[in-house]
C-alpha positions in Angstrom: -23.5 -43.3 100.1 -24.1 -40.4 100.3 -24.7 -37.2 98.0 -22.6 -34.5 98.1 -23.2 -31.0 98.5 -21.0 -29.7 95.3 -22.2 -28.1 92.5 -22.7 -29.4 88.9 -22.3 -28.0 86.1 -24.4 -26.6 83.9 -27.1 -28.9 81.9 -24.9 -27.8 78.5 -21.5 -28.5 80.5 -22.3 -32.3 81.0 -24.2 -33.2 77.9 -20.4 -32.0 76.7 -19.0 -34.2 78.6 -21.2 -36.7 77.8 -21.3 -36.8 74.7 -17.6 -37.6 74.8 -18.0 -41.4 75.2 -18.7 -43.3 72.6 -21.9 -44.4 75.0 -23.8 -41.9 74.7 -22.4 -39.7 71.8 -25.1 -40.6 69.3 -28.3 -40.0 71.8 -30.7 -37.6 70.5 -29.7 -34.1 71.8 -33.6 -34.5 74.5 -32.5 -37.4 75.3 -29.0 -36.7 76.6 -30.1 -33.1 78.2 -33.4 -35.4 79.8 -30.0 -38.3 81.2 -28.1 -35.2 82.4 -30.3 -33.3 84.1 -31.0 -37.0 86.8 -27.3 -36.9 87.5 -26.3 -36.6 90.8 -22.5 -36.2 92.7 -21.8 -39.3 94.8 -18.8 -39.9 96.6 -17.5 -42.7 98.1 -14.8 -43.3 101.6 -12.2 -45.7 100.1 -14.0 -49.4 100.0 -17.2 -48.7 100.3 -19.6 -50.9 99.0 -21.6 -48.7 95.8 -23.6 -52.0 94.9 -23.6 -56.0 96.0 -24.8 -58.5 94.0 -28.5 -59.0 94.4 -29.9 -55.8 95.0 -31.3 -53.8 92.9 -30.2 -51.5 89.8 -31.1 -48.4 91.0 -29.5 -46.3 88.5 -26.7 -46.2 85.9 -23.4 -44.9 87.1 -20.0 -43.3 86.4 -17.0 -42.5 87.4 -15.6 -39.3 87.5 -12.4 -39.2 89.4 -11.0 -42.4 91.0 -11.4 -45.8 90.6 -13.8 -48.5 91.1 -13.1 -51.9 92.0 -15.4 -54.9 90.6 -15.3 -58.2 92.4 -17.3 -60.8 92.5 -17.9 -62.1 96.7 -15.9 -60.0 99.9 -12.6 -61.7 98.6 
């Protein structure tokens, strides 16, 4: 997994984007700004694994483009 060199939108733009999702819509402004400030862009290659069952949690992920397949095991 690599962190790209892409420039993130401003905090205000990130907050506006997050507010479009019901999970974040009712968060207080300060909490949303803190969450948006921690955002990082990660790029995965096609078929690359983001997280394996049993791995320790290391963040909250959202998909900006493309898709993520969730499965149990290597099938």
